[in-house]
N, C-alpha and C positions, 0 to 999 in steps of 0.2 A: 732907422725905422723905415720899413718899406712904404712906398707911396700908395695910397688907396685909389680906387677908381673915382670916388667922389672928390678926392683931393686934386686929381688931375683935371677937374672941371667937367667931368662926365658923370651924370647921375644915373645909376643903374635902374633898369625897369624892374617892377616888382617880381616878375616871373623869370628874370634873367639869372642863370646859374653863375656861380663864381668861376673865375678863370682857373684853369689847371696850372700847376707849377711849371709844366713843360710848354706852355703856350697854346697855340691854336690846334695842335695836332690832336685828332680825335682818337686817342689811344684807348680810352674806356669803351667807346662805341665799337672800335675794331675788335677789342677783346670779346665783347658781347656777341658780335657778329660771328667771330671765329667759334665761339662756344655754341652758338645755334647751329652752325654748319656741322660741327663735330657731333652734336646731339642727333641731328637728322641722319648723318651717315652712320653713326653708331646704332641707332634704333633700326634703321632699314637693313643694316648688315649684321645685326646682333653682335656688335663688338662692344663688350662691356667696358673695356678700358677706355675706349673712345667716348662712351657715354659719360664716364667719370671725368675725363678731360674736358668735355663740353660743359658739364655742370660747374666744374672748377673755374673755367675761363669766363663763363657768363656771370658766375657769382662774383668773381674778382672785379670784373668791369662794373657791375652794379654796386658793389660795396665801395669802390673808389668814388663813384659819383655821390653815393649817400654820405660818405665820410666828408667829402669836400663841401657839400651843401650844408650838412649839419654843423660843422665847426666854423663855417662862415656866417652862420645865422640866417641862412636863406630859407631852409625848410627843416623841420624837426624830423629826424629819423631815429628817435630814441629807442623805440621798441625793436626796430630792425637791428640796430647796433647791439643792443643787449641780447637779442635772440641769437645773433652771430656768436657772441661770447658764450652763451649757453651751449650751442652746438659744438663749438670747439672744445670747451672744457669737458663736456660729456664724452665726446669722441676720443679725446686724449686719455681720459680716465678709463674708458671701457676698452679701447683697442690697444693702447700703448702700455698702460699700467696694469691692465687685466682686472680692474675692479668690477665687482658685480654691479649690474645696471641699477638695481634697487638702491645702491649706495651712491652711485655716480649721479643719478638724477637729482636728489636733494642738494648735493654739492653744486651741481650746475644751476639749480634754482637760486641758491644763495648768490652765486656769481652773477646770475641774471639781474637779481635785485640790486646788487652793488653797481653793476655796469649801468643799469637803468637810471639810478640816482645820479651817478657821475656824468652820464651823457646828458641828462636833463639839466643839470647845473651848468655844464659847458655850453649848451645851447642858450640858456638864459643869459649867460655872460656875453656870448657872441651876438645875440639878437637885441641886446639892450633891455633885458628884463622880461621878454615874452617867454611863456612856457611852451607855446606851440605856434606854428605858422603853417597853414595849409592853403596854398594858392593865395587868394586875396583875403582869407580870413586871418584875423589876429586874435590872440587870447592870452 
């Protein structure tokens, strides 16, 4: 069983993010920065592919931080995680499967509801029973 920060004699601050699996390297922050740079260059030069790469990089960096904080019980990102599932499911059904959007959206909504429930339960287990935690607020 891995050793926790509290078990090592160090109590984490309330606003402190959990450590990344790769240590102190700021990979998520670098991905977000690279995404912002790609977005700016893509918008100024009207390079649509670069705009897509920028959105993907920034989204990847943001989702990594949200996943890490959520499953460590630091902050609840239930709606963000469930919304990501919705977007991915609808995009796959619409673009890859070729399903009509009127059918893909309700399927995405059901997947959103299931992901919301599962993410909320996971956060409750990780946080010791809390249903949300925003900054200093607990509930």
